[in-house]
C-alpha positions in Angstrom: 0.0 0.0 0.0 1.3 3.4 -0.9 0.2 6.8 0.4 1.1 10.3 -0.6 0.6 12.7 2.2 0.3 16.4 1.6 0.1 19.0 4.4 -2.5 21.4 3.2 -4.0 24.7 4.1 -7.2 23.5 2.4 -8.2 20.7 0.0 -11.4 19.5 -1.6 -12.8 16.9 -4.0 -15.3 17.7 -6.7 -17.2 15.1 -8.7 -19.5 16.1 -11.6 -19.0 19.8 -10.7 -20.4 19.1 -7.2 -18.2 19.5 -4.1 -18.1 16.1 -2.4 -15.7 16.8 0.5 -13.4 19.5 1.8 -11.1 20.3 4.7 -9.2 23.3 5.9 -5.8 22.8 7.5 -4.8 19.2 7.7 -3.7 16.3 5.5 -4.7 15.2 2.0 -3.8 11.6 1.6 -3.8 9.8 -1.7 -4.0 6.0 -1.3 -2.9 3.3 -3.8 -3.6 -0.4 -3.1 -2.0 -3.5 -4.5 -3.0 -7.2 -4.3 -0.3 -8.0 -1.8 -1.6 -5.4 0.8 -2.9 -6.7 4.1 -4.7 -5.3 7.1 -1.3 -5.0 8.8 -0.3 -2.6 6.1 -3.3 -0.5 6.9 -2.6 -0.5 10.7 1.0 0.5 10.1 0.3 3.3 7.7 -2.6 4.8 9.7 -0.4 4.8 12.8 2.3 6.6 10.8 -0.2 9.2 9.6 -1.5 10.1 13.0 2.0 10.2 14.6 3.9 11.9 11.8 5.3 15.2 13.1 5.0 17.5 10.1 3.2 20.5 11.6 5.0 23.5 13.0 5.3 24.1 16.7 5.5 27.6 18.2 9.2 27.8 17.1 8.4 27.0 13.5 9.9 23.4 13.8 8.0 20.4 12.4 7.3 18.9 15.8 3.5 18.4 15.9 1.3 15.6 14.6 -2.1 16.0 13.1 -3.6 15.0 16.5 -1.9 18.1 18.0 -3.8 20.5 15.7 -7.2 21.2 17.1 -9.2 22.0 13.9 -7.2 19.9 11.5 -8.9 17.5 9.1 -8.0 14.6 6.9 -9.2 14.0 3.3 -8.5 10.6 1.8 -8.7 9.9 -1.9 -8.2 6.6 -3.7 -5.6 6.7 -6.4 -4.6 3.5 -8.3 -2.0 5.5 -10.3 0.3 5.5 -7.3 1.2 1.9 -8.4 2.1 2.9 -12.0 5.1 1.2 -13.5 7.0 3.3 -16.0 9.9 0.9 -16.6 8.9 0.0 -20.1 7.9 2.4 -22.8 6.0 5.7 -22.2 2.6 4.4 -21.2 2.3 3.5 -17.5 1.3 0.0 -16.5 -1.1 -0.4 -13.6 -0.8 -4.2 -13.3 0.2 -4.0 -9.6 -2.8 -1.9 -8.7 -5.5 -4.1 -7.0 -8.8 -4.7 -8.7 -11.9 -3.2 -7.2 -13.0 -6.4 -5.4 -9.8 -6.2 -3.4 -9.1 -2.5 -3.3 -12.6 -1.2 -2.3 -12.8 -3.1 1.0 -9.1 -2.3 1.7 -9.8 1.4 1.0 -12.8 1.4 3.3 -10.9 -0.3 6.1 -8.1 2.3 5.7 -10.6 5.1 6.1 -12.3 3.4 9.1 -8.9 2.6 10.8 -7.6 6.1 10.3 -10.9 7.6 11.6 -10.5 5.5 14.8 -6.9 6.5 15.3 -7.5 10.2 14.5 -10.7 10.4 16.6 -12.5 12.6 14.1 -14.5 12.0 10.9 -12.4 11.5 7.8 -13.5 13.2 4.6 -13.2 11.2 1.4 -13.6 11.2 -2.3 -15.7 8.5 -4.1 -13.8 5.3 -5.0 -13.5 4.9 -8.7 -15.0 8.2 -9.6 -13.5 10.8 -11.9 -12.5 13.4 -9.3 -11.0 16.8 -9.4 -8.8 17.3 -6.4 -8.0 20.8 -5.4 -5.4 21.8 -2.7 -3.2 24.4 -1.3 0.0 22.5 -0.3 1.4 24.1 2.9 5.2 24.3 3.0 5.1 22.6 0.5 5.2 19.3 2.5 4.7 16.1 0.5 5.6 12.7 1.9 5.4 9.4 0.1 5.2 6.2 2.3 5.1 2.6 1.0 4.1 -0.1 3.5 6.4 -2.6 1.7 9.4 -0.5 2.7 8.9 -0.5 6.5 12.4 -1.7 7.3 
């Protein structure tokens, strides 16, 4: 499982010209799922997200986690293209990305687990929809984490 975390001042997801979800300060998390992913990957990644110290303290040092920011939100969006392979040719291959029958339950479990660990409602896009994601990256801070590279 791969996630791309962006610290944002605000972010939103629009589907068919209708705003689906939005947050102000917080994290936009793009999630890519592959067949080899497990519930242990979800637990590990969600724990990383809530403990990751990427918000500034009073001295301007990244020393606070999302749980230390009172009004912070999290927006999670599924994105199979995080598993794109560009080794051959110029057209990416998505062969490692899990099919919907695997990825939908894993995505839903990721959101549920993150919500439990964060202690607040998680905003989401719609799995498989054509979404327009808008954000103002704060910093910019963008971090990529792959659960297969834990060690």
